[in-house]
DOZAVO-979288 format. One record per residue (C-alpha): residue in three letters; residue number from 1; y, z, x. Coordinates in nm, 4 decimals. Layout:
<atoms>
+------+-----+----------+----------+----------+
| type | seq |    north |       up |     east |
+------+-----+----------+----------+----------+
|  ALA | NUM |        Y |        Z |        X |
...
+------+-----+----------+----------+----------+
</atoms>
This chain:
<atoms>
+------+-----+----------+----------+----------+
| type | seq |    north |       up |     east |
+------+-----+----------+----------+----------+
|  ASN |   1 |  -3.0168 |  -0.5446 |  -2.6247 |
|  THR |   2 |  -3.2360 |  -0.6794 |  -2.3478 |
|  GLY |   3 |  -3.4598 |  -0.4485 |  -2.1477 |
|  HIS |   4 |  -3.2374 |  -0.4923 |  -1.8425 |
|  THR |   5 |  -2.9263 |  -0.3930 |  -2.0402 |
|  ALA |   6 |  -3.1000 |  -0.0861 |  -2.1842 |
|  ARG |   7 |  -3.2231 |   0.0278 |  -1.8411 |
|  THR |   8 |  -2.8811 |  -0.0251 |  -1.6877 |
|  ALA |   9 |  -2.7156 |   0.1722 |  -1.9673 |
|  VAL |  10 |  -2.9492 |   0.4668 |  -1.9036 |
|  MET |  11 |  -2.8657 |   0.4534 |  -1.5327 |
|  TRP |  12 |  -2.4954 |   0.4527 |  -1.6177 |
|  PHE |  13 |  -2.5279 |   0.7887 |  -1.7952 |
|  GLY |  14 |  -2.6292 |   0.9375 |  -1.4602 |
|  ARG |  15 |  -2.3419 |   0.7670 |  -1.2789 |
|  LEU |  16 |  -2.0883 |   0.8990 |  -1.5290 |
|  MET |  17 |  -2.1844 |   1.2536 |  -1.4338 |
|  LEU |  18 |  -2.0463 |   1.1869 |  -1.0840 |
|  PRO |  19 |  -1.6831 |   1.1170 |  -0.9929 |
|  SER |  20 |  -1.5907 |   0.7606 |  -0.9057 |
|  LYS |  21 |  -1.5924 |   0.6732 |  -0.5367 |
|  VAL |  22 |  -1.3022 |   0.4346 |  -0.5907 |
|  ASN |  23 |  -0.9924 |   0.6279 |  -0.4927 |
|  GLN |  24 |  -0.6970 |   0.5965 |  -0.2563 |
|  SER |  25 |  -0.9078 |   0.6858 |   0.0471 |
|  PHE |  26 |  -1.1634 |   0.4166 |  -0.0400 |
|  TYR |  27 |  -0.8909 |   0.1564 |  -0.0878 |
|  MET |  28 |  -0.7481 |   0.2405 |   0.2538 |
|  ASP |  29 |  -1.0924 |   0.1953 |   0.4100 |
|  VAL |  30 |  -1.1321 |  -0.1447 |   0.2433 |
|  LEU |  31 |  -0.7866 |  -0.2588 |   0.3554 |
|  SER |  32 |  -0.8400 |  -0.1244 |   0.7075 |
|  LEU |  33 |  -1.1727 |  -0.3068 |   0.7334 |
|  LEU |  34 |  -1.0124 |  -0.6341 |   0.6282 |
|  PHE |  35 |  -0.7246 |  -0.5778 |   0.8692 |
|  ASP |  36 |  -0.9685 |  -0.5256 |   1.1582 |
|  LEU |  37 |  -1.1611 |  -0.8410 |   1.0701 |
|  PHE |  38 |  -0.8464 |  -1.0510 |   1.0302 |
|  ALA |  39 |  -0.6993 |  -0.9150 |   1.3538 |
|  LYS |  40 |  -1.0195 |  -0.9848 |   1.5471 |
|  SER |  41 |  -1.0411 |  -1.3413 |   1.4171 |
|  ARG |  42 |  -0.6729 |  -1.4016 |   1.4949 |
|  ARG |  43 |  -0.7034 |  -1.2551 |   1.8435 |
|  GLU |  44 |  -1.0385 |  -1.3996 |   1.9502 |
|  GLY |  45 |  -1.0855 |  -1.6948 |   1.7166 |
|  MET |  46 |  -1.2524 |  -1.7321 |   1.3789 |
|  MET |  47 |  -1.6021 |  -1.7531 |   1.5219 |
|  ALA |  48 |  -1.5581 |  -1.4114 |   1.6833 |
|  ILE |  49 |  -1.6339 |  -1.2434 |   1.3495 |
|  GLU |  50 |  -1.9468 |  -1.4495 |   1.2850 |
|  SER |  51 |  -2.1752 |  -1.1701 |   1.4063 |
|  ASP |  52 |  -1.9866 |  -0.9234 |   1.1853 |
|  TYR |  53 |  -2.0379 |  -1.1078 |   0.8578 |
|  GLU |  54 |  -2.3882 |  -1.2277 |   0.9438 |
|  GLU |  55 |  -2.5143 |  -0.8799 |   1.0367 |
|  PRO |  56 |  -2.2736 |  -0.6260 |   0.8830 |
|  ASN |  57 |  -2.5174 |  -0.3359 |   0.9263 |
|  SER |  58 |  -2.5060 |  -0.3778 |   1.3031 |
|  SER |  59 |  -2.1378 |  -0.4751 |   1.3188 |
|  ALA |  60 |  -1.9074 |  -0.2466 |   1.5171 |
|  VAL |  61 |  -1.6263 |  -0.3249 |   1.2715 |
|  PHE |  62 |  -1.8200 |  -0.2548 |   0.9507 |
|  SER |  63 |  -1.9833 |   0.0571 |   1.0959 |
|  LYS |  64 |  -1.6404 |   0.2232 |   1.1177 |
|  TYR |  65 |  -1.6230 |   0.2145 |   0.7388 |
|  PRO |  66 |  -1.9503 |   0.3566 |   0.5988 |
|  SER |  67 |  -1.7949 |   0.4079 |   0.2539 |
|  VAL |  68 |  -1.7621 |   0.0281 |   0.2265 |
|  LEU |  69 |  -2.0828 |  -0.0633 |   0.4081 |
|  ILE |  70 |  -2.2929 |   0.1519 |   0.1732 |
|  ASN |  71 |  -2.1784 |  -0.0664 |  -0.1170 |
|  GLN |  72 |  -2.4171 |  -0.3597 |  -0.0753 |
|  ASP |  73 |  -2.2568 |  -0.5851 |  -0.3372 |
|  MET |  74 |  -1.9062 |  -0.5395 |  -0.1993 |
|  THR |  75 |  -2.0188 |  -0.5927 |   0.1595 |
|  THR |  76 |  -2.1973 |  -0.9132 |   0.0567 |
|  PHE |  77 |  -1.8857 |  -1.0290 |  -0.1312 |
|  ILE |  78 |  -1.6671 |  -0.9807 |   0.1772 |
|  CYS |  79 |  -1.9156 |  -1.1446 |   0.4135 |
|  ASP |  80 |  -1.9749 |  -1.4456 |   0.1885 |
|  TYR |  81 |  -1.6074 |  -1.5337 |   0.1744 |
|  LEU |  82 |  -1.5451 |  -1.4686 |   0.5420 |
|  ARG |  83 |  -1.8264 |  -1.7166 |   0.6048 |
|  LEU |  84 |  -1.6524 |  -1.9736 |   0.3845 |
|  VAL |  85 |  -1.3177 |  -1.9105 |   0.5538 |
|  THR |  86 |  -1.4628 |  -1.9602 |   0.9021 |
|  SER |  87 |  -1.6249 |  -2.2860 |   0.7931 |
|  GLY |  88 |  -1.2746 |  -2.4290 |   0.7669 |
|  ASN |  89 |  -1.3695 |  -2.6770 |   0.4957 |
|  MET |  90 |  -1.2187 |  -2.5053 |   0.1908 |
|  ALA |  91 |  -0.8552 |  -2.5031 |   0.0817 |
|  SER |  92 |  -0.7013 |  -2.1712 |  -0.0176 |
|  HIS |  93 |  -0.6641 |  -2.2703 |  -0.3839 |
|  GLU |  94 |  -1.0324 |  -2.3680 |  -0.3947 |
|  LEU |  95 |  -1.1261 |  -2.0341 |  -0.2399 |
|  ASP |  96 |  -0.9058 |  -1.8536 |  -0.4908 |
|  ASN |  97 |  -1.0716 |  -2.0335 |  -0.7827 |
|  LEU |  98 |  -1.4233 |  -1.9712 |  -0.6523 |
|  MET |  99 |  -1.3546 |  -1.5986 |  -0.6113 |
|  ASP | 100 |  -1.2203 |  -1.5827 |  -0.9680 |
|  ILE | 101 |  -1.5369 |  -1.7491 |  -1.0982 |
|  GLU | 102 |  -1.7632 |  -1.5059 |  -0.9152 |
|  MET | 103 |  -1.5615 |  -1.2026 |  -1.0250 |
|  ASP | 104 |  -1.5735 |  -1.3188 |  -1.3869 |
|  THR | 105 |  -1.9508 |  -1.3493 |  -1.3602 |
|  MET | 106 |  -1.9780 |  -1.0049 |  -1.2021 |
|  ARG | 107 |  -1.7622 |  -0.8483 |  -1.4714 |
|  HIS | 108 |  -1.9605 |  -1.0137 |  -1.7510 |
|  GLU | 109 |  -2.2882 |  -0.8869 |  -1.6037 |
|  GLN | 110 |  -2.1604 |  -0.5348 |  -1.5425 |
|  GLU | 111 |  -2.0043 |  -0.5052 |  -1.8890 |
|  SER | 112 |  -2.3312 |  -0.5743 |  -2.0731 |
|  PRO | 113 |  -2.4319 |  -0.2016 |  -2.0888 |
|  ALA | 114 |  -2.0871 |  -0.1019 |  -2.2208 |
|  ILE | 115 |  -2.0944 |  -0.3782 |  -2.4840 |
|  GLY | 116 |  -2.4524 |  -0.2909 |  -2.5808 |
|  LEU | 117 |  -2.3697 |   0.0776 |  -2.6231 |
|  ALA | 118 |  -2.0593 |  -0.0104 |  -2.8271 |
|  ARG | 119 |  -2.2797 |  -0.2073 |  -3.0666 |
|  VAL | 120 |  -2.5226 |   0.0828 |  -3.0932 |
|  ALA | 121 |  -2.2300 |   0.3160 |  -3.1660 |
|  ASP | 122 |  -2.1120 |   0.0800 |  -3.4414 |
|  ALA | 123 |  -2.4592 |   0.0896 |  -3.6000 |
|  LEU | 124 |  -2.5126 |   0.4667 |  -3.5864 |
|  PRO | 125 |  -2.2895 |   0.5555 |  -3.8874 |
|  GLY | 126 |  -2.5110 |   0.3167 |  -4.0848 |
|  PHE | 127 |  -2.8105 |   0.5203 |  -3.9681 |
|  GLY | 128 |  -2.6368 |   0.8295 |  -4.1026 |
|  ILE | 129 |  -2.5772 |   0.6627 |  -4.4390 |
|  VAL | 130 |  -2.9423 |   0.5584 |  -4.4645 |
|  ALA | 131 |  -3.0519 |   0.9130 |  -4.3783 |
|  ALA | 132 |  -2.8194 |   1.0542 |  -4.6453 |
|  VAL | 133 |  -2.9393 |   0.8125 |  -4.9144 |
|  MET | 134 |  -3.3056 |   0.8797 |  -4.8377 |
|  GLY | 135 |  -3.2355 |   1.2530 |  -4.8406 |
|  ILE | 136 |  -3.0701 |   1.2301 |  -5.1821 |
|  VAL | 137 |  -3.3621 |   1.0233 |  -5.3151 |
|  LEU | 138 |  -3.6040 |   1.2933 |  -5.2036 |
|  SER | 139 |  -3.3770 |   1.5574 |  -5.3522 |
|  MET | 140 |  -3.3690 |   1.3805 |  -5.6886 |
|  ALA | 141 |  -3.7491 |   1.3703 |  -5.6853 |
|  SER | 142 |  -3.7382 |   1.7505 |  -5.6617 |
|  ILE | 143 |  -3.4656 |   1.8038 |  -5.9208 |
|  ALA | 144 |  -3.6823 |   2.0542 |  -6.1069 |
|  GLU | 145 |  -3.7238 |   2.2739 |  -5.7999 |
|  PRO | 146 |  -3.5284 |   2.6017 |  -5.7633 |
|  PRO | 147 |  -3.1730 |   2.5724 |  -5.6251 |
|  GLU | 148 |  -3.2711 |   2.7081 |  -5.2821 |
|  VAL | 149 |  -3.5320 |   2.4308 |  -5.2395 |
|  LEU | 150 |  -3.3064 |   2.1595 |  -5.3740 |
|  GLY | 151 |  -3.0170 |   2.2838 |  -5.1558 |
|  GLY | 152 |  -3.2338 |   2.2597 |  -4.8444 |
|  LYS | 153 |  -3.3169 |   1.8953 |  -4.9186 |
|  VAL | 154 |  -2.9503 |   1.8081 |  -4.9775 |
|  ALA | 155 |  -2.8567 |   1.9875 |  -4.6557 |
|  ALA | 156 |  -3.1179 |   1.7837 |  -4.4658 |
|  ALA | 157 |  -2.9630 |   1.4642 |  -4.6023 |
|  LEU | 158 |  -2.6181 |   1.5731 |  -4.4829 |
|  VAL | 159 |  -2.7593 |   1.6593 |  -4.1394 |
|  GLY | 160 |  -2.8724 |   1.2970 |  -4.1080 |
|  THR | 161 |  -2.5191 |   1.1785 |  -4.1836 |
|  PHE | 162 |  -2.3724 |   1.4300 |  -3.9398 |
|  THR | 163 |  -2.6132 |   1.3188 |  -3.6657 |
|  GLY | 164 |  -2.5249 |   0.9515 |  -3.7025 |
|  ILE | 165 |  -2.1504 |   1.0184 |  -3.6926 |
|  LEU | 166 |  -2.1766 |   1.2637 |  -3.4009 |
|  LEU | 167 |  -2.3804 |   1.0228 |  -3.1893 |
|  ALA | 168 |  -2.1510 |   0.7292 |  -3.2707 |
|  TYR | 169 |  -1.8113 |   0.8909 |  -3.2162 |
|  GLY | 170 |  -1.8989 |   1.1884 |  -2.9977 |
|  ILE | 171 |  -2.1494 |   1.0516 |  -2.7438 |
|  ILE | 172 |  -2.2404 |   0.6805 |  -2.7468 |
|  GLY | 173 |  -1.8925 |   0.5438 |  -2.8247 |
|  PRO | 174 |  -1.7132 |   0.7541 |  -2.5602 |
|  ALA | 175 |  -1.9878 |   0.6711 |  -2.3069 |
|  SER | 176 |  -1.9338 |   0.3000 |  -2.3688 |
|  ASN | 177 |  -1.5602 |   0.3418 |  -2.3160 |
|  ALA | 178 |  -1.6154 |   0.5478 |  -1.9990 |
|  ILE | 179 |  -1.8454 |   0.2799 |  -1.8547 |
|  GLN | 180 |  -1.5869 |   0.0121 |  -1.9314 |
|  ASN | 181 |  -1.3129 |   0.2144 |  -1.7595 |
|  ARG | 182 |  -1.5327 |   0.2668 |  -1.4526 |
|  ILE | 183 |  -1.6124 |  -0.1059 |  -1.4359 |
|  ASP | 184 |  -1.2421 |  -0.1928 |  -1.4591 |
|  LEU | 185 |  -1.1713 |   0.0473 |  -1.1736 |
|  GLU | 186 |  -1.4432 |  -0.0992 |  -0.9528 |
|  MET | 187 |  -1.3446 |  -0.4591 |  -1.0266 |
|  ASP | 188 |  -0.9895 |  -0.3811 |  -0.9125 |
|  VAL | 189 |  -1.1316 |  -0.3455 |  -0.5594 |
|  TYR | 190 |  -1.2600 |  -0.7021 |  -0.5703 |
|  GLN | 191 |  -0.9199 |  -0.8205 |  -0.6892 |
|  CYS | 192 |  -0.7662 |  -0.6438 |  -0.3896 |
|  ILE | 193 |  -1.0164 |  -0.8061 |  -0.1492 |
|  LYS | 194 |  -0.9488 |  -1.1466 |  -0.3007 |
|  ALA | 195 |  -0.5734 |  -1.1138 |  -0.2517 |
|  CYS | 196 |  -0.6224 |  -1.0204 |   0.1147 |
|  VAL | 197 |  -0.8691 |  -1.2984 |   0.1933 |
|  VAL | 198 |  -0.6617 |  -1.5693 |   0.0231 |
|  ALA | 199 |  -0.3453 |  -1.4507 |   0.1999 |
|  SER | 200 |  -0.5251 |  -1.4607 |   0.5346 |
|  GLN | 201 |  -0.6578 |  -1.8078 |   0.4531 |
|  ASN | 202 |  -0.2969 |  -1.9148 |   0.3894 |
|  GLY | 203 |  -0.2067 |  -1.8143 |   0.7445 |
|  MET | 204 |  -0.0552 |  -1.4709 |   0.6846 |
|  PRO | 205 |  -0.0821 |  -1.2282 |   0.9782 |
|  PRO | 206 |  -0.3256 |  -0.9367 |   0.9246 |
|  GLN | 207 |  -0.0560 |  -0.6823 |   0.8375 |
|  LEU | 208 |   0.0923 |  -0.9066 |   0.5685 |
|  ALA | 209 |  -0.2494 |  -1.0138 |   0.4386 |
|  VAL | 210 |  -0.3527 |  -0.6540 |   0.3629 |
|  GLU | 211 |  -0.0088 |  -0.5952 |   0.2128 |
|  PHE | 212 |  -0.0922 |  -0.8600 |  -0.0485 |
|  GLY | 213 |  -0.4026 |  -0.6579 |  -0.1355 |
|  ARG | 214 |  -0.2137 |  -0.3284 |  -0.1409 |
|  LYS | 215 |   0.0307 |  -0.4673 |  -0.3947 |
|  THR | 216 |  -0.2503 |  -0.5402 |  -0.6431 |
|  LEU | 217 |  -0.3347 |  -0.1688 |  -0.6732 |
|  TYR | 218 |  -0.2141 |   0.0624 |  -0.9488 |
|  SER | 219 |   0.0535 |   0.3097 |  -0.8461 |
|  ASN | 220 |  -0.1703 |   0.6162 |  -0.8812 |
|  GLU | 221 |  -0.4223 |   0.4706 |  -0.6323 |
|  ARG | 222 |  -0.1944 |   0.2651 |  -0.4080 |
|  PRO | 223 |  -0.1272 |   0.4082 |  -0.0606 |
|  SER | 224 |   0.2222 |   0.3676 |   0.0718 |
|  PHE | 225 |   0.2942 |   0.1157 |   0.3469 |
|  SER | 226 |   0.3278 |   0.3908 |   0.6071 |
|  GLU | 227 |   0.0104 |   0.5693 |   0.4894 |
|  LEU | 228 |  -0.1913 |   0.2524 |   0.5241 |
|  GLU | 229 |  -0.0385 |   0.1758 |   0.8630 |
|  GLU | 230 |  -0.1239 |   0.5235 |   0.9926 |
|  HIS | 231 |  -0.4782 |   0.4917 |   0.8568 |
|  ILE | 232 |  -0.5270 |   0.1584 |   1.0335 |
|  ARG | 233 |  -0.3930 |   0.2967 |   1.3605 |
|  GLY | 234 |  -0.6145 |   0.6038 |   1.3258 |
|  ARG | 235 |  -0.9182 |   0.3835 |   1.2858 |
+------+-----+----------+----------+----------+
</atoms>
């Protein structure tokens, strides 16, 4: 593994100790933000949101949704594609394809720690086997020793095997799977944003555009139509 992958994997262990910020409330904030931006551009013209996507930290629209604004990568993703939409020079299918390409790149980059840890987990049982074989070799060299001495050496060999298996299937392997699940959850947000932006680019009104995004969500995280509508009105 590269140094970057190893450092990122270590950072992920800290993130796994905290609950994911991607939940139904976060999805409603993302959809409400997009609704506000689409509604403003439809009401005042596309160039009306230029200041919002150029300076999101000082935008009155983005500032209503700090849970989204704090995510630098997601904010940049939204702003970049709003900039392309307002340019008016890109067809919706081209925008759709470009967003898919970027999301594939993002996923590949984010999955490198999970893949690296999975490979380490695959190798750890081999470490346990090597430890066991070396332990037995040392035990055979002491075959003339009393049983209590010989038993201690054999036990040490078995501890090496136990350690390799425990790390592989009890810690590193599950951590790799947990990272992958968290990445899948976070990438679903980008899929939701993409559906909304492409629908808006195709001329859908703001309420229908965010409905396209809402439909991409899994049932356990998806707000109902009325819940999302009330959240937008409340904002």
